[in-house]
N, C-alpha and C positions, 0 to 999 in steps of 0.2 A: 504416525501422525503427530504433527507439532501444531499446537494452538498458541497463537501470540495475541496478547491483549495490547492494542496499539498504545494505550495510555502508559504502558510500561516500556515502550521502545525508546531508543536513543533518538532525540529530535534535534534537527538543525534548522533554525528559523522560528518565526512566530507561530505559536500554537496555543490551544486551550484544551484542557482535560475536562470533559463534561461529567465523567464519572470514573469509576475504577477501570473501565474498559475502553471508553470512547475518547478519541483524540481528534481534534479539528485542526486543519492546516489551511494556510493561504498560499498564494503564489510564491514560489521560491523555497518552500519548506519541505523537508523530507523526514520520514521516520525510518529508522533502520534497526535491524537485529542481525546478529551473527548466527548462522545456522550451520549445522554439520551435514554435509552431503555424503551419503554412502552409495548413491547411485547417480548416473549421469542425467537422469530425468527427474522431474518433480512437477506436481500439480499444485498450484497456488490459488486458493479461493479467498477473495477479499470481500467483506461486507462493508458497504459504504452508503452514505447518503449526503445530501447537501441541504444547507439551510438557505441557500441562495439560488433557487431554481431559475430566476430571471437571468442570472449570470452563472451558468453551470461551469464548475471547475473541471479541469482535465486531471487525469491520474496516469502516472507512468510507473510501471513495476519493473524492477531490475533484480536480477540474481547474479551475483558475481559481477562481471563487467558487461553482461549482456542485457539488453532490453527484452523483457519477456512479453510485455504487452502495454497497451495504452488505450485510453478511451475517455469519453466525456461522461460525467456523472450528473444525471438529471433527477433521479429519484429522491424524494424527501422523506421516505419512510424506511429505507434500508433495502439494498439490492446486492445480491451476491453475483460476483463476476469471477469466472474461472480462467486461469492462464496456465499454459503448459511450457515448462522450461526443458530444453533438450541440450545435450552436449556440455553440461556443466561439469567443471572439474570436481573431483572428490576432495573431501576435507572441508575446512571452514570456508564459508562464503558469506558475503553480506547480502541480505535481502533488503531492498530499498523501495519504499513507496513514497512518491513525491508528486507535488503539484508544481508543474514546470513554471518558470518565470513568464512564459508566454500566456499563461492563463490570466484572465481578468483579475486585477488586484482587489476587486469587490467579491470575488468568488470564494466560497468556503467549502472545503471538502472534509467530511467527518468519516474517520475510519473506526468501525466498530469491532471487527474481528478479522484475523488473518489465520488461515489454516494451510499448512503445507504437508503434502503426503509424497512419499516416494514408493515406487513399486517394490 
């Protein structure tokens, strides 16, 4: 099991660190980490919330070159979402969490925790 604190991930685009763990993103911003895959499948659990429930942000999760999942975040207190990656190449892969450009530019997505497990 690998636990990532979003505030320590590589970020491309505008962001704000709320504390040692939590990172908030806006449209066009992504947080990334390089992870080591020793199995072709993985479960990814992401704890998120939004401070802008009137304009909820979208989240896209990628592992390697594949989209693992996507959804709209509406919870203001923290919500865990689970995604399953299959057919991932072994070795180092990039795990990417992003708010797509298509999200409202008023929307804010906060990442609190990311956990990845492999069987």
